[in-house]
Residue frames as a rotation matrix with the C-alpha (Angstrom) as fourth column:
UNK 1
0.579 0.815 0.000 0.00
0.815 -0.579 0.000 0.00
0.000 0.000 -1.000 0.00
UNK 2
-0.223 -0.672 0.706 1.41
0.653 -0.641 -0.404 3.38
0.724 0.371 0.581 -1.02
UNK 3
-0.693 -0.076 -0.717 1.79
0.638 -0.528 -0.561 6.28
-0.335 -0.846 0.414 1.41
UNK 4
0.368 0.926 0.083 -1.17
0.891 -0.326 -0.314 8.63
-0.264 0.189 -0.946 1.39
UNK 5
0.994 -0.092 0.063 0.87
-0.075 -0.971 -0.228 11.81
0.083 0.222 -0.972 1.53
UNK 6
0.590 -0.803 -0.084 4.44
0.804 0.594 -0.021 10.82
0.067 -0.055 0.996 0.77
UNK 7
0.085 -0.576 0.813 5.77
0.328 -0.754 -0.569 14.39
0.941 0.315 0.125 0.37
UNK 8
0.410 0.108 0.906 4.84
-0.688 -0.616 0.385 15.46
0.599 -0.781 -0.178 3.89
UNK 9
0.995 -0.088 0.052 5.90
0.037 0.790 0.612 12.08
-0.095 -0.607 0.789 5.28
UNK 10
0.380 -0.909 0.172 9.33
0.795 0.226 -0.563 12.47
0.472 0.351 0.809 3.70
UNK 11
0.037 -0.326 0.945 9.67
-0.174 -0.933 -0.315 16.00
0.984 -0.153 -0.091 5.12
UNK 12
0.770 0.307 0.559 8.71
-0.588 0.003 0.809 14.73
0.247 -0.952 0.183 8.56
UNK 13
0.850 -0.518 -0.099 11.38
0.527 0.835 0.159 12.01
0.000 -0.188 0.982 8.35
UNK 14
0.041 -0.850 0.525 14.01
0.574 -0.411 -0.709 14.58
0.818 0.330 0.471 7.34
UNK 15
0.303 0.156 0.940 12.86
-0.500 -0.814 0.295 16.83
0.812 -0.559 -0.169 10.18
UNK 16
0.983 0.079 0.168 13.26
-0.184 0.525 0.831 14.02
-0.023 -0.847 0.530 12.73
UNK 17
0.543 -0.839 0.035 16.71
0.803 0.507 -0.313 13.19
0.245 0.198 0.949 11.37
UNK 18
-0.048 -0.533 0.845 17.79
0.186 -0.836 -0.517 16.83
0.981 0.132 0.139 11.68
UNK 19
0.516 0.374 0.770 16.33
-0.593 -0.492 0.637 17.22
0.618 -0.786 -0.032 15.18
UNK 20
0.863 -0.307 -0.401 18.44
0.463 0.796 0.389 14.30
0.200 -0.521 0.829 16.44
UNK 21
-0.038 -0.994 0.105 21.51
0.932 -0.073 -0.354 16.45
0.359 0.084 0.929 15.89
UNK 22
-0.610 -0.152 0.778 20.23
0.112 -0.988 -0.105 19.98
0.784 0.023 0.620 16.62
UNK 23
0.290 0.734 -0.615 18.88
0.904 0.000 0.427 21.28
0.313 -0.680 -0.663 19.91
UNK 24
0.148 -0.148 0.978 18.65
0.070 -0.985 -0.159 24.77
0.986 0.092 -0.136 21.33
UNK 25
-0.235 -0.248 -0.940 19.97
0.961 0.086 -0.263 26.11
0.146 -0.965 0.218 24.60
UNK 26
0.689 0.504 -0.521 19.36
0.611 -0.790 0.043 29.42
-0.390 -0.348 -0.853 26.33
UNK 27
0.019 -0.765 -0.643 22.72
-0.063 -0.643 0.763 30.75
-0.998 0.026 -0.061 25.09
UNK 28
-0.848 -0.266 -0.458 22.31
-0.469 -0.021 0.883 29.29
-0.245 0.964 -0.107 21.58
UNK 29
-0.051 0.932 0.360 18.63
-0.339 0.323 -0.884 28.71
-0.939 -0.167 0.299 20.77
UNK 30
-0.597 -0.031 0.801 17.33
0.618 0.620 0.484 26.80
-0.512 0.784 -0.351 17.79
UNK 31
-0.509 0.429 -0.746 16.01
-0.629 -0.777 -0.018 28.92
-0.588 0.460 0.666 14.91
UNK 32
-0.536 0.418 0.733 13.14
0.476 0.867 -0.147 26.76
-0.697 0.270 -0.664 13.67
UNK 33
-0.763 0.252 -0.595 11.55
-0.595 -0.634 0.494 27.48
-0.253 0.731 0.633 10.29
UNK 34
-0.320 0.713 0.623 8.08
0.522 0.682 -0.513 26.44
-0.791 0.161 -0.591 9.13
UNK 35
-0.862 -0.007 -0.508 6.97
-0.405 -0.593 0.696 27.16
-0.306 0.805 0.508 5.61
UNK 36
-0.057 0.878 0.476 3.42
0.362 0.463 -0.809 26.89
-0.930 0.126 -0.344 4.34
UNK 37
-0.020 0.092 0.996 2.12
0.998 0.058 0.014 27.64
-0.056 0.994 -0.093 0.88
UNK 38
0.589 0.393 0.707 1.34
0.505 -0.861 0.059 31.25
0.632 0.322 -0.705 1.75
UNK 39
0.847 -0.196 0.494 3.26
-0.470 -0.709 0.526 32.14
0.247 -0.678 -0.693 4.92
UNK 40
0.087 -0.846 -0.526 6.61
0.301 0.526 -0.796 31.53
0.950 -0.089 0.300 6.63
UNK 41
0.925 0.262 0.275 7.25
-0.211 -0.248 0.946 31.33
0.315 -0.933 -0.174 10.36
UNK 42
-0.086 -0.968 -0.235 10.45
0.105 0.225 -0.969 31.49
0.991 -0.108 0.082 12.44
UNK 43
0.917 0.354 0.185 10.90
-0.160 -0.098 0.982 30.77
0.366 -0.930 -0.033 16.13
UNK 44
-0.279 -0.951 0.135 13.82
-0.540 0.040 -0.841 30.91
0.794 -0.308 -0.524 18.55
UNK 45
0.749 0.637 -0.183 13.42
-0.305 0.577 0.757 27.91
0.588 -0.512 0.627 20.84
UNK 46
-0.359 -0.753 0.552 15.22
-0.909 0.147 -0.390 26.90
0.213 -0.641 -0.737 24.03
UNK 47
0.148 0.433 -0.889 14.81
-0.357 0.862 0.361 23.11
0.922 0.264 0.282 24.00
UNK 48
-0.768 -0.475 -0.431 16.23
0.226 0.428 -0.875 22.63
0.600 -0.769 -0.221 27.50
UNK 49
-0.875 0.481 -0.058 13.39
-0.154 -0.389 -0.908 24.61
-0.459 -0.786 0.414 29.05
UNK 50
-0.501 0.708 0.498 10.86
0.857 0.485 0.174 23.97
-0.118 0.514 -0.850 26.28
UNK 51
0.222 0.509 -0.832 10.26
0.431 -0.816 -0.385 27.69
-0.875 -0.273 -0.400 25.76
UNK 52
0.289 -0.086 0.954 9.87
0.905 -0.301 -0.301 29.86
0.313 0.950 -0.009 22.68
UNK 53
-0.310 -0.538 -0.784 12.06
0.769 -0.627 0.126 32.92
-0.559 -0.563 0.608 23.20
UNK 54
-0.391 0.196 -0.899 11.00
-0.430 -0.903 -0.009 34.92
-0.813 0.383 0.438 20.13
UNK 55
-0.176 0.395 0.902 8.90
0.747 0.650 -0.140 34.46
-0.641 0.649 -0.410 17.02
UNK 56
-0.420 0.104 -0.902 8.30
-0.511 -0.848 0.140 36.20
-0.750 0.519 0.409 13.71
UNK 57
-0.451 0.304 0.839 6.02
0.682 0.723 0.104 35.38
-0.575 0.620 -0.534 10.81
UNK 58
-0.935 0.157 0.317 4.25
0.168 -0.589 0.790 36.87
0.311 0.793 0.525 7.84
UNK 59
-0.034 0.978 -0.205 1.01
0.740 0.162 0.652 36.54
0.671 -0.129 -0.730 9.82
UNK 60
-0.190 -0.075 -0.979 2.08
0.904 -0.404 -0.144 38.94
-0.384 -0.912 0.144 12.59
UNK 61
0.756 0.652 -0.054 0.65
0.597 -0.721 -0.352 42.43
-0.268 0.234 -0.935 12.32
UNK 62
0.434 -0.664 -0.609 4.01
-0.215 -0.733 0.646 44.26
-0.875 -0.149 -0.461 12.46
UNK 63
-0.603 -0.741 0.296 5.58
0.064 0.325 0.944 42.24
-0.795 0.587 -0.149 9.65
UNK 64
-0.084 0.639 0.764 2.47
0.937 0.311 -0.158 42.11
-0.339 0.703 -0.625 7.48
UNK 65
0.833 0.320 -0.451 2.49
0.213 -0.938 -0.272 45.92
-0.510 0.131 -0.850 7.41
UNK 66
0.018 -0.934 -0.357 6.17
-0.398 -0.334 0.854 45.88
-0.917 0.127 -0.377 6.38
UNK 67
-0.767 -0.375 0.521 5.58
0.212 0.618 0.757 43.42
-0.606 0.691 -0.394 3.54
UNK 68
0.238 0.968 -0.076 2.42
0.250 -0.136 -0.959 45.06
-0.939 0.209 -0.275 2.18
UNK 69
0.701 0.029 -0.712 4.25
-0.570 -0.578 -0.584 46.61
-0.428 0.815 -0.389 -0.77
UNK 70
-0.435 -0.896 0.087 6.78
-0.708 0.400 0.582 43.78
-0.557 0.192 -0.808 -1.27
UNK 71
0.582 0.591 -0.558 6.20
-0.810 0.480 -0.337 41.36
0.069 0.648 0.758 -4.11
UNK 72
0.122 -0.499 -0.858 7.21
-0.362 0.782 -0.507 37.75
0.924 0.372 -0.085 -3.89
UNK 73
0.947 0.302 -0.107 7.34
-0.048 0.464 0.884 35.22
0.316 -0.833 0.455 -1.07
UNK 74
0.276 -0.924 -0.263 11.14
0.848 0.363 -0.386 35.07
0.453 -0.116 0.884 -1.13
UNK 75
-0.423 -0.397 0.814 11.43
0.080 -0.912 -0.403 38.77
0.902 -0.106 0.418 -0.33
UNK 76
0.477 0.661 0.580 8.91
-0.583 -0.256 0.771 38.44
0.658 -0.706 0.263 2.49
UNK 77
0.820 -0.245 -0.518 10.93
0.458 0.822 0.337 35.53
0.344 -0.513 0.786 3.91
UNK 78
-0.230 -0.957 0.178 14.00
0.670 -0.289 -0.684 37.77
0.705 -0.038 0.708 4.00
UNK 79
-0.194 0.259 0.946 12.04
-0.452 -0.879 0.148 40.40
0.871 -0.399 0.288 5.94
UNK 80
0.871 0.490 -0.036 10.92
-0.233 0.476 0.848 37.73
0.433 -0.730 0.528 8.43
UNK 81
0.393 -0.823 -0.410 14.60
0.792 0.529 -0.305 36.77
0.468 -0.205 0.860 8.83
UNK 82
-0.495 -0.537 0.683 15.52
0.169 -0.831 -0.530 40.36
0.852 -0.147 0.503 9.59
UNK 83
0.250 0.700 0.669 12.65
-0.617 -0.417 0.667 40.59
0.746 -0.579 0.328 12.09
UNK 84
0.904 0.051 -0.425 13.68
0.233 0.774 0.589 37.44
0.359 -0.631 0.688 13.96
UNK 85
-0.088 -0.994 -0.060 17.24
0.780 -0.032 -0.625 38.79
0.619 -0.102 0.779 14.11
UNK 86
-0.333 0.058 0.941 15.94
-0.310 -0.949 -0.051 42.04
0.891 -0.308 0.334 15.63
UNK 87
0.704 0.677 0.215 13.92
-0.464 0.209 0.861 40.10
0.538 -0.706 0.461 18.21
UNK 88
0.630 -0.557 -0.542 17.00
0.657 0.754 -0.011 38.00
0.415 -0.349 0.840 19.05
UNK 89
-0.379 -0.811 0.446 19.18
0.428 -0.581 -0.693 41.09
0.820 -0.072 0.567 19.49
UNK 90
0.093 0.505 0.858 16.63
-0.596 -0.662 0.454 42.52
0.798 -0.554 0.240 21.93
UNK 91
0.960 0.281 -0.009 16.94
-0.182 0.644 0.743 39.34
0.215 -0.711 0.670 24.00
UNK 92
0.361 -0.908 0.214 20.75
-0.840 -0.217 0.497 39.45
-0.405 -0.359 -0.841 23.81
UNK 93
0.489 -0.132 0.862 21.08
0.234 0.972 0.016 36.43
-0.840 0.195 0.507 21.50
UNK 94
0.156 -0.514 -0.843 23.80
-0.824 -0.539 0.177 36.48
-0.545 0.667 -0.508 18.85
UNK 95
-0.800 -0.472 -0.370 24.28
-0.596 0.695 0.403 32.81
0.067 0.542 -0.837 17.96
UNK 96
0.266 0.909 0.322 21.63
-0.829 0.386 -0.404 30.29
-0.491 -0.159 0.856 16.94
UNK 97
-0.757 -0.324 0.567 21.40
-0.009 0.873 0.487 26.74
-0.654 0.364 -0.664 15.62
UNK 98
-0.428 0.590 -0.685 19.52
-0.889 -0.410 0.202 26.80
-0.162 0.695 0.700 12.31
UNK 99
-0.599 0.375 0.707 16.76
0.179 0.924 -0.339 24.19
-0.781 -0.076 -0.620 11.99
UNK 100
-0.851 0.210 -0.482 15.43
-0.524 -0.410 0.747 24.14
-0.041 0.888 0.459 8.44
UNK 101
-0.195 0.882 0.429 12.60
-0.681 0.193 -0.707 21.83
-0.706 -0.430 0.563 9.49
UNK 102
-0.087 0.124 0.989 13.12
0.375 0.923 -0.083 19.21
-0.923 0.364 -0.126 6.81
UNK 103
0.919 0.378 -0.114 12.90
0.068 -0.435 -0.898 21.73
-0.388 0.817 -0.425 3.97
UNK 104
0.323 -0.818 0.476 15.65
0.924 0.162 -0.347 22.14
0.207 0.552 0.808 1.41
UNK 105
0.022 -0.406 -0.914 18.03
0.456 -0.809 0.371 25.03
-0.890 -0.425 0.167 2.07
UNK 106
-0.801 -0.122 0.586 16.72
0.599 -0.185 0.779 26.78
0.014 0.975 0.221 -1.01
UNK 107
-0.200 0.797 0.570 14.32
0.522 -0.406 0.750 29.56
0.829 0.447 -0.335 -1.92
UNK 108
0.501 0.551 0.668 12.35
-0.205 -0.674 0.710 30.96
0.841 -0.493 -0.224 1.00
UNK 109
0.903 -0.226 -0.365 14.22
0.428 0.423 0.798 29.01
-0.026 -0.877 0.479 3.68
UNK 110
-0.068 -0.982 0.174 17.54
0.991 -0.086 -0.101 30.28
0.115 0.166 0.979 2.32
UNK 111
-0.127 0.092 0.988 16.19
0.264 -0.957 0.124 33.85
0.956 0.277 0.097 2.08
UNK 112
0.877 0.459 0.140 15.05
-0.041 -0.219 0.975 33.73
0.478 -0.861 -0.174 5.72
UNK 113
0.598 -0.727 -0.338 18.50
0.769 0.401 0.498 32.51
-0.227 -0.558 0.799 6.78
UNK 114
-0.302 -0.729 0.614 20.24
0.847 -0.501 -0.179 35.23
0.438 0.466 0.769 4.78
UNK 115
0.269 0.495 0.826 17.95
0.007 -0.859 0.513 37.87
0.963 -0.132 -0.235 6.28
UNK 116
0.975 0.065 -0.210 18.75
0.200 0.142 0.970 36.62
0.093 -0.988 0.125 9.78
UNK 117
0.161 -0.985 -0.053 22.47
0.979 0.153 0.138 36.76
-0.128 -0.074 0.989 9.00
UNK 118
-0.245 -0.189 0.951 22.10
0.505 -0.862 -0.041 40.32
0.828 0.470 0.306 7.68
UNK 119
0.650 0.609 0.455 20.34
-0.107 -0.520 0.848 41.18
0.752 -0.600 -0.272 10.92
UNK 120
0.050 -0.780 0.623 23.38
-0.882 -0.327 -0.340 40.03
0.469 -0.533 -0.704 12.86
UNK 121
0.736 0.213 0.642 22.68
-0.534 0.765 0.359 36.43
-0.415 -0.607 0.677 13.85
UNK 122
-0.282 -0.871 -0.403 25.51
-0.955 0.294 0.034 33.92
0.089 0.395 -0.915 13.53
UNK 123
0.454 0.345 0.822 24.99
-0.438 0.889 -0.131 30.27
-0.776 -0.300 0.555 12.58
């Protein structure tokens, strides 16, 4: 019997494989990325405490106002990366562990990472 949704199953397997190796601490949180068809989300997570330290997404009011005149999902992903870097700087975080969430490091995921690097995060 074939898998019902093999694309999402394969992504989930990649995500589990990545998460075996990457975990966030309070000094170096995990920058987790989730990408949907329309939006992109980024969170800074301390896995030791199980706490989200900061979050940014295209759904949030502040960022949606910033991206109102921007065309293209890749450009919006870069703005989300800059926003998560700003939020990290406010919390005193400079280094993160990048968790691409099973997605290829390409397109929107890459743009978010580059935006976070431009904002001053190191990973």
